C-alpha positions as CSV (number, residue, x, y, z in Angstrom):
1,X,0.0,0.0,0.0
2,X,2.8,2.4,0.9
3,X,4.5,1.6,-2.5
4,X,1.3,3.0,-4.1
5,X,1.2,6.1,-2.0
6,X,-1.3,5.0,0.6
7,X,-0.2,5.8,4.1
8,X,-1.6,3.8,7.0
9,X,-1.0,3.1,10.7
10,X,-1.2,-0.3,12.2
11,X,-3.6,0.0,15.2
12,X,-3.6,-3.5,16.5
13,X,-1.3,-6.5,16.1
14,X,-2.6,-10.0,16.7
15,X,-1.3,-13.5,16.3
16,X,-4.8,-14.9,16.2
17,X,-6.6,-14.7,12.9
18,X,-9.9,-15.3,14.6
19,X,-9.5,-11.9,16.3
20,X,-9.4,-10.0,13.0
21,X,-13.1,-10.0,12.1
22,X,-14.3,-9.0,15.6
23,X,-11.8,-6.1,15.6
24,X,-12.9,-5.0,12.2
25,X,-16.6,-5.2,13.2
26,X,-15.8,-3.2,16.4
27,X,-14.4,-0.4,14.2
28,X,-10.8,-0.8,15.0
29,X,-9.8,-0.7,11.3
30,X,-9.4,-2.8,8.2
31,X,-7.9,-6.2,7.7
32,X,-6.5,-8.1,4.7
33,X,-7.9,-11.6,4.7
34,X,-7.8,-14.6,2.4
35,X,-10.6,-15.6,0.1
36,X,-11.7,-18.3,2.5
37,X,-12.8,-15.6,5.0
38,X,-15.0,-13.7,2.4
39,X,-18.2,-15.5,3.1
40,X,-18.1,-15.4,6.9
41,X,-17.1,-11.7,6.8
42,X,-20.1,-10.9,4.6
43,X,-22.4,-13.0,6.8
44,X,-21.4,-11.0,9.9
45,X,-22.0,-7.7,8.2
46,X,-18.5,-6.7,7.1
47,X,-18.0,-5.0,3.8
48,X,-15.6,-7.1,1.6
49,X,-13.8,-5.5,-1.3
50,X,-11.4,-7.0,-3.8
51,X,-7.9,-5.7,-3.8
52,X,-6.8,-4.5,-7.2
53,X,-4.8,-5.3,-9.1
54,X,-5.3,-8.9,-8.3
55,X,-2.2,-10.8,-7.4
56,X,-1.4,-14.3,-6.3
57,X,-1.4,-14.8,-2.6
58,X,2.0,-14.6,-1.1
59,X,2.4,-15.4,2.5
60,X,5.3,-14.0,4.6
61,X,6.2,-14.0,8.2
62,X,6.3,-10.4,9.3
63,X,7.3,-8.9,12.7
64,X,8.1,-5.4,13.8
65,X,11.8,-4.7,14.5
66,X,11.4,-3.7,18.2
67,X,10.5,-6.2,20.9
68,X,6.9,-7.1,21.2
69,X,4.9,-5.6,24.1
70,X,4.6,-7.7,27.2
71,X,1.1,-9.4,27.6
72,X,-1.2,-7.7,30.0
73,X,-1.2,-8.9,33.6
74,X,-4.0,-11.2,34.4
75,X,-3.9,-10.9,38.1
76,X,-4.2,-8.2,40.7
C-alpha cells in the first residue's frame, strides 16, 4: 500500500486470525484476509472488497523490528 502512496498506521497486532473479524466489526480498522474468509465476513456484516490489481497470494512471516509488548497482567 505504501508503495502505491497509501499511508496507513497499524492500530492492532494479533497472532490470532480469529481476532481479525471482531476487531474490524468493532471499528478498529481494516484487515486483509484470504478468500476463505470472504463468506463469513459478509455474513457477519462486514464490507468485503477485492484488492486490485489482483495478485497471487504470497504469505510472509512479518514482525516489527522492536521487541513485542509484554502481555497484560491477568492478576491483581
